[in-house]
ZATOR-291580 format. One record per residue (C-alpha): residue number from 0; x, y, z; residue in one letter. Coordinates in pm, whole numbers. Example, Ala and Ser with C-alpha at 12.3 -4.5 7.8 and 13.67 -1.06 7.14 Angstrom:
2
[atom 0; [1230; -450; 780]; "a"]
[atom 1; [1367; -106; 714]; "s"]
END
This chain:
291
[atom 0; [-3006; 20317; -3669]; "m"]
[atom 1; [-3009; 20678; -3546]; "w"]
[atom 2; [-3367; 20797; -3482]; "r"]
[atom 3; [-3292; 21151; -3361]; "g"]
[atom 4; [-3521; 21333; -3611]; "p"]
[atom 5; [-3804; 21087; -3544]; "a"]
[atom 6; [-3775; 21127; -3166]; "r"]
[atom 7; [-3766; 21504; -3204]; "l"]
[atom 8; [-4077; 21488; -3418]; "r"]
[atom 9; [-4251; 21269; -3159]; "d"]
[atom 10; [-4164; 21512; -2878]; "r"]
[atom 11; [-4299; 21803; -3081]; "i"]
[atom 12; [-4621; 21615; -3154]; "l"]
[atom 13; [-4660; 21525; -2787]; "l"]
[atom 14; [-4616; 21888; -2689]; "r"]
[atom 15; [-4868; 21997; -2950]; "i"]
[atom 16; [-5113; 21737; -2821]; "a"]
[atom 17; [-5055; 21840; -2460]; "f"]
[atom 18; [-5103; 22212; -2521]; "y"]
[atom 19; [-5396; 22138; -2746]; "g"]
[atom 20; [-5559; 21946; -2460]; "l"]
[atom 21; [-5494; 22238; -2226]; "v"]
[atom 22; [-5655; 22485; -2468]; "v"]
[atom 23; [-5946; 22260; -2566]; "v"]
[atom 24; [-6035; 22110; -2226]; "a"]
[atom 25; [-5846; 22231; -1921]; "v"]
[atom 26; [-5862; 22608; -1970]; "l"]
[atom 27; [-6232; 22614; -2068]; "p"]
[atom 28; [-6314; 22403; -1760]; "w"]
[atom 29; [-6112; 22632; -1532]; "l"]
[atom 30; [-6263; 22947; -1679]; "f"]
[atom 31; [-6613; 22801; -1660]; "s"]
[atom 32; [-6552; 22744; -1288]; "s"]
[atom 33; [-6460; 23111; -1252]; "l"]
[atom 34; [-6787; 23201; -1425]; "i"]
[atom 35; [-7025; 22981; -1227]; "i"]
[atom 36; [-6870; 22961; -878]; "t"]
[atom 37; [-7014; 23220; -636]; "p"]
[atom 38; [-6829; 23358; -335]; "h"]
[atom 39; [-7037; 23359; -18]; "r"]
[atom 40; [-7013; 23651; 220]; "q"]
[atom 41; [-7056; 23626; 600]; "p"]
[atom 42; [-7420; 23653; 708]; "t"]
[atom 43; [-7611; 23725; 1025]; "h"]
[atom 44; [-7964; 23705; 1158]; "d"]
[atom 45; [-8220; 23966; 1052]; "p"]
[atom 46; [-8175; 24321; 1177]; "e"]
[atom 47; [-8450; 24475; 1392]; "p"]
[atom 48; [-8771; 24528; 1199]; "g"]
[atom 49; [-8694; 24266; 933]; "f"]
[atom 50; [-8860; 23926; 905]; "e"]
[atom 51; [-8659; 23639; 762]; "e"]
[atom 52; [-8855; 23435; 512]; "i"]
[atom 53; [-8770; 23150; 277]; "w"]
[atom 54; [-8875; 23122; -86]; "l"]
[atom 55; [-8860; 22835; -332]; "s"]
[atom 56; [-8708; 22876; -678]; "s"]
[atom 57; [-8654; 22574; -902]; "e"]
[atom 58; [-8629; 22350; -597]; "g"]
[atom 59; [-8383; 22575; -412]; "l"]
[atom 60; [-8459; 22745; -79]; "r"]
[atom 61; [-8373; 23113; -96]; "l"]
[atom 62; [-8338; 23344; 202]; "r"]
[atom 63; [-8507; 23685; 204]; "a"]
[atom 64; [-8567; 23965; 449]; "w"]
[atom 65; [-8904; 24134; 454]; "l"]
[atom 66; [-8982; 24484; 577]; "l"]
[atom 67; [-9356; 24550; 579]; "r"]
[atom 68; [-9492; 24882; 459]; "g"]
[atom 69; [-9812; 25043; 335]; "d"]
[atom 70; [-10018; 24795; 129]; "p"]
[atom 71; [-10139; 25089; -80]; "e"]
[atom 72; [-9786; 25143; -213]; "r"]
[atom 73; [-9598; 24932; -465]; "a"]
[atom 74; [-9378; 24663; -309]; "a"]
[atom 75; [-9003; 24683; -377]; "a"]
[atom 76; [-8785; 24381; -452]; "v"]
[atom 77; [-8414; 24456; -406]; "v"]
[atom 78; [-8154; 24218; -551]; "v"]
[atom 79; [-7780; 24214; -477]; "h"]
[atom 80; [-7487; 24144; -710]; "g"]
[atom 81; [-7233; 23867; -747]; "l"]
[atom 82; [-7058; 23765; -425]; "g"]
[atom 83; [-7285; 23978; -207]; "d"]
[atom 84; [-7573; 23912; 31]; "s"]
[atom 85; [-7888; 24081; 159]; "i"]
[atom 86; [-7706; 24224; 461]; "e"]
[atom 87; [-7547; 24484; 232]; "s"]
[atom 88; [-7886; 24632; 140]; "y"]
[atom 89; [-8059; 24671; 476]; "a"]
[atom 90; [-8005; 25048; 457]; "g"]
[atom 91; [-8151; 25061; 107]; "v"]
[atom 92; [-8453; 24867; 232]; "a"]
[atom 93; [-8511; 25114; 513]; "r"]
[atom 94; [-8506; 25406; 270]; "r"]
[atom 95; [-8766; 25237; 52]; "f"]
[atom 96; [-8970; 25165; 366]; "r"]
[atom 97; [-8948; 25535; 459]; "a"]
[atom 98; [-9135; 25603; 134]; "r"]
[atom 99; [-9403; 25360; 253]; "g"]
[atom 100; [-9307; 25057; 43]; "h"]
[atom 101; [-9303; 24699; 158]; "t"]
[atom 102; [-8952; 24575; 79]; "v"]
[atom 103; [-8821; 24228; 11]; "l"]
[atom 104; [-8444; 24180; 5]; "l"]
[atom 105; [-8382; 23872; -205]; "l"]
[atom 106; [-8074; 23652; -165]; "e"]
[atom 107; [-7996; 23480; -493]; "l"]
[atom 108; [-7903; 23114; -529]; "r"]
[atom 109; [-7549; 23028; -425]; "g"]
[atom 110; [-7518; 23339; -208]; "h"]
[atom 111; [-7541; 23404; 165]; "g"]
[atom 112; [-7756; 23136; 326]; "r"]
[atom 113; [-7956; 23055; 12]; "s"]
[atom 114; [-7919; 22710; -137]; "q"]
[atom 115; [-7732; 22642; -459]; "g"]
[atom 116; [-7369; 22586; -554]; "e"]
[atom 117; [-7365; 22767; -889]; "r"]
[atom 118; [-7436; 23112; -1027]; "t"]
[atom 119; [-7534; 23198; -1384]; "t"]
[atom 120; [-7485; 23575; -1351]; "l"]
[atom 121; [-7851; 23659; -1406]; "g"]
[atom 122; [-7950; 23356; -1615]; "g"]
[atom 123; [-8133; 23117; -1382]; "r"]
[atom 124; [-8144; 23400; -1125]; "e"]
[atom 125; [-8432; 23545; -1324]; "r"]
[atom 126; [-8639; 23263; -1177]; "e"]
[atom 127; [-8532; 23366; -828]; "d"]
[atom 128; [-8669; 23716; -888]; "v"]
[atom 129; [-8988; 23576; -1034]; "r"]
[atom 130; [-9028; 23361; -722]; "a"]
[atom 131; [-8993; 23671; -503]; "a"]
[atom 132; [-9254; 23862; -704]; "l"]
[atom 133; [-9491; 23567; -686]; "e"]
[atom 134; [-9444; 23526; -309]; "w"]
[atom 135; [-9531; 23891; -250]; "l"]
[atom 136; [-9836; 23860; -476]; "r"]
[atom 137; [-9965; 23547; -301]; "v"]
[atom 138; [-9916; 23714; 39]; "q"]
[atom 139; [-10124; 24014; -79]; "n"]
[atom 140; [-9829; 24242; -17]; "l"]
[atom 141; [-9810; 24373; -373]; "a"]
[atom 142; [-10165; 24471; -462]; "t"]
[atom 143; [-10027; 24793; -611]; "r"]
[atom 144; [-9760; 24622; -815]; "g"]
[atom 145; [-9384; 24627; -787]; "f"]
[atom 146; [-9065; 24826; -794]; "i"]
[atom 147; [-8777; 24605; -912]; "a"]
[atom 148; [-8428; 24715; -810]; "s"]
[atom 149; [-8102; 24532; -868]; "g"]
[atom 150; [-7726; 24576; -879]; "v"]
[atom 151; [-7488; 24420; -1134]; "s"]
[atom 152; [-7593; 24054; -1170]; "m"]
[atom 153; [-7907; 24144; -973]; "g"]
[atom 154; [-7979; 24424; -1220]; "a"]
[atom 155; [-7966; 24177; -1508]; "v"]
[atom 156; [-8195; 23940; -1320]; "a"]
[atom 157; [-8458; 24205; -1244]; "i"]
[atom 158; [-8458; 24339; -1599]; "l"]
[atom 159; [-8515; 23992; -1737]; "r"]
[atom 160; [-8780; 23910; -1476]; "a"]
[atom 161; [-8965; 24239; -1532]; "a"]
[atom 162; [-8975; 24209; -1911]; "a"]
[atom 163; [-9331; 24174; -2047]; "d"]
[atom 164; [-9489; 24229; -1702]; "r"]
[atom 165; [-9756; 24492; -1655]; "e"]
[atom 166; [-9736; 24487; -1275]; "d"]
[atom 167; [-9377; 24617; -1251]; "v"]
[atom 168; [-9422; 24995; -1236]; "h"]
[atom 169; [-9058; 25101; -1202]; "a"]
[atom 170; [-8721; 24933; -1260]; "a"]
[atom 171; [-8391; 25052; -1113]; "i"]
[atom 172; [-8082; 24883; -1255]; "a"]
[atom 173; [-7732; 24971; -1134]; "e"]
[atom 174; [-7433; 24848; -1337]; "a"]
[atom 175; [-7610; 24591; -1551]; "p"]
[atom 176; [-7416; 24427; -1832]; "y"]
[atom 177; [-7550; 24419; -2187]; "d"]
[atom 178; [-7530; 24047; -2270]; "s"]
[atom 179; [-7366; 23743; -2118]; "f"]
[atom 180; [-7136; 23680; -2413]; "r"]
[atom 181; [-7028; 24043; -2440]; "e"]
[atom 182; [-6953; 24079; -2071]; "t"]
[atom 183; [-6755; 23754; -2067]; "m"]
[atom 184; [-6539; 23877; -2355]; "a"]
[atom 185; [-6499; 24217; -2188]; "h"]
[atom 186; [-6403; 24071; -1850]; "h"]
[atom 187; [-6166; 23818; -2004]; "a"]
[atom 188; [-5976; 24107; -2161]; "r"]
[atom 189; [-6006; 24335; -1857]; "l"]
[atom 190; [-5905; 24081; -1592]; "l"]
[atom 191; [-5687; 23833; -1778]; "y"]
[atom 192; [-5572; 24011; -2093]; "g"]
[atom 193; [-5736; 23753; -2321]; "l"]
[atom 194; [-5819; 23882; -2670]; "p"]
[atom 195; [-6163; 23825; -2821]; "r"]
[atom 196; [-6032; 23602; -3099]; "w"]
[atom 197; [-5901; 23344; -2853]; "l"]
[atom 198; [-6148; 23050; -2846]; "p"]
[atom 199; [-6109; 22990; -2472]; "v"]
[atom 200; [-6391; 23229; -2376]; "v"]
[atom 201; [-6670; 23087; -2598]; "p"]
[atom 202; [-6556; 22737; -2507]; "m"]
[atom 203; [-6570; 22822; -2136]; "a"]
[atom 204; [-6922; 22962; -2185]; "i"]
[atom 205; [-7027; 22638; -2354]; "a"]
[atom 206; [-6891; 22437; -2060]; "v"]
[atom 207; [-7067; 22669; -1812]; "a"]
[atom 208; [-7396; 22621; -2000]; "e"]
[atom 209; [-7354; 22243; -1984]; "w"]
[atom 210; [-7267; 22247; -1613]; "r"]
[atom 211; [-7556; 22473; -1505]; "t"]
[atom 212; [-7834; 22421; -1761]; "g"]
[atom 213; [-7880; 22777; -1884]; "f"]
[atom 214; [-7850; 22933; -2230]; "r"]
[atom 215; [-7602; 23219; -2253]; "a"]
[atom 216; [-7781; 23370; -2552]; "d"]
[atom 217; [-8095; 23417; -2339]; "d"]
[atom 218; [-7911; 23635; -2087]; "v"]
[atom 219; [-7941; 23967; -2267]; "d"]
[atom 220; [-8031; 24290; -2086]; "s"]
[atom 221; [-8063; 24481; -2412]; "v"]
[atom 222; [-8329; 24241; -2534]; "a"]
[atom 223; [-8503; 24254; -2194]; "a"]
[atom 224; [-8509; 24636; -2203]; "a"]
[atom 225; [-8695; 24627; -2536]; "r"]
[atom 226; [-8973; 24427; -2367]; "r"]
[atom 227; [-8985; 24629; -2045]; "l"]
[atom 228; [-9312; 24816; -1995]; "h"]
[atom 229; [-9215; 25018; -1689]; "s"]
[atom 230; [-9010; 25337; -1659]; "p"]
[atom 231; [-8643; 25257; -1624]; "l"]
[atom 232; [-8366; 25420; -1419]; "l"]
[atom 233; [-8021; 25303; -1522]; "l"]
[atom 234; [-7726; 25384; -1298]; "i"]
[atom 235; [-7364; 25391; -1408]; "v"]
[atom 236; [-7097; 25366; -1142]; "d"]
[atom 237; [-6860; 25637; -1260]; "g"]
[atom 238; [-6535; 25462; -1165]; "a"]
[atom 239; [-6642; 25117; -1283]; "d"]
[atom 240; [-6438; 24964; -1568]; "p"]
[atom 241; [-6649; 24649; -1562]; "r"]
[atom 242; [-6983; 24799; -1673]; "m"]
[atom 243; [-6884; 25140; -1812]; "p"]
[atom 244; [-7129; 25397; -1941]; "e"]
[atom 245; [-7105; 25275; -2301]; "a"]
[atom 246; [-7227; 24930; -2193]; "v"]
[atom 247; [-7516; 25063; -1985]; "v"]
[atom 248; [-7620; 25301; -2262]; "r"]
[atom 249; [-7685; 25005; -2492]; "r"]
[atom 250; [-7958; 24900; -2250]; "i"]
[atom 251; [-8088; 25257; -2221]; "l"]
[atom 252; [-8112; 25296; -2599]; "d"]
[atom 253; [-8312; 24973; -2630]; "a"]
[atom 254; [-8584; 25080; -2386]; "h"]
[atom 255; [-8879; 25243; -2560]; "r"]
[atom 256; [-9051; 25389; -2255]; "g"]
[atom 257; [-8972; 25661; -2000]; "p"]
[atom 258; [-8610; 25632; -1888]; "k"]
[atom 259; [-8332; 25809; -1707]; "r"]
[atom 260; [-7957; 25759; -1689]; "l"]
[atom 261; [-7756; 25871; -1390]; "w"]
[atom 262; [-7380; 25850; -1359]; "v"]
[atom 263; [-7266; 25819; -996]; "a"]
[atom 264; [-6941; 26007; -1038]; "e"]
[atom 265; [-6637; 25850; -873]; "g"]
[atom 266; [-6822; 25544; -743]; "e"]
[atom 267; [-6677; 25192; -786]; "p"]
[atom 268; [-6872; 24895; -913]; "h"]
[atom 269; [-7195; 24853; -712]; "a"]
[atom 270; [-7116; 25164; -506]; "g"]
[atom 271; [-7385; 25410; -618]; "a"]
[atom 272; [-7610; 25370; -313]; "s"]
[atom 273; [-7336; 25532; -102]; "l"]
[atom 274; [-7334; 25841; -323]; "n"]
[atom 275; [-7491; 26151; -169]; "e"]
[atom 276; [-7710; 26199; -477]; "r"]
[atom 277; [-7840; 25843; -489]; "y"]
[atom 278; [-8168; 25888; -303]; "w"]
[atom 279; [-8230; 26228; -456]; "e"]
[atom 280; [-8209; 26058; -797]; "t"]
[atom 281; [-8413; 25753; -701]; "v"]
[atom 282; [-8686; 25959; -530]; "d"]
[atom 283; [-8719; 26189; -833]; "a"]
[atom 284; [-8745; 25889; -1065]; "f"]
[atom 285; [-9010; 25715; -853]; "l"]
[atom 286; [-9215; 26034; -828]; "l"]
[atom 287; [-9202; 26075; -1204]; "e"]
[atom 288; [-9307; 25712; -1239]; "s"]
[atom 289; [-9607; 25760; -1009]; "g"]
[atom 290; [-9492; 25514; -746]; "v"]
END
C-alpha cells in the first residue's frame, strides 16, 4: 500500500518537533549563556600607590585596589562594567584621590582576577558592592560615608546597593539600564534583531535565573532610584545605542532627591570618563552634594 501522504505527514511532524525543541530549549539555553557568561580582560599587578586587597562576597574572593586618602573625606567605591576590570579605572581613582578621598576599585565576580564563572548584570553583583562598603566601614576608612560610582552593569549594582542607605552621600551612575527585562528585550532587538513578541528572550531569562540563582524582576534601577537617599548624577554616553538617554531618564525621573543629568556628547558606551568635561561635571556635582 502506498504510504506517501503518511510519510510526508510524519516528516512534517518531525520537523515541527525539531524546531519546537530548538525554540523551547536550545535557543533559550544559548541566549542564557550569552547573558551570564562574562569576558575576562587581561590584568596586571597593582600600579604604584595602590594596595591590592581581597574581599569576600557570597563565598567568592573578589580583587580590589585601594588608594588611601583623607579619613575626613567620604570614601569612594568605583565599579566597572561588563567585561572590564579595575585596571581601566586607575586614572579615575587617582582623580578621586586628588580630591582627598580614599578610593576602592572593586572587581566584580567573574571579572579580572575575581572568583566566579557567572555574571548577573547587576543582580548578585549588588552583594559585591555591599561587601566593598562593609570592608571599608570595618577598616575605619569610611567614617564620613561613601561616594558610590559605577559604569553600566556597575552603575546598576551601585544604585541597588545604595538604595535605602543613609551613609551613601553621592551616587554617580554612567550608562545604567532601567530594568533587567527591559534591557534584555532592547539588546535582543539591537544586537540580534529579535522582536519583543518572540518568547526566546523571556525564556532565556528564566534559564539564566535558574542557572545563577537571581531574580530578574529584582534587578530594577528605576525602583532602586526611588529608594535612593543621596544626590544622584546620571551620565548618558551620547553615542551609546545600548543605554540611550530615554532609558537613563527613566531612572532620573524616579529619583526624588537632588539629581543631575549629563550627556557626554559623542562618547561611546562607558566612555564618559575620557570626555574633557567629565571631571568638571563630577567635581561640580560632588561640591553641590557636600562631599
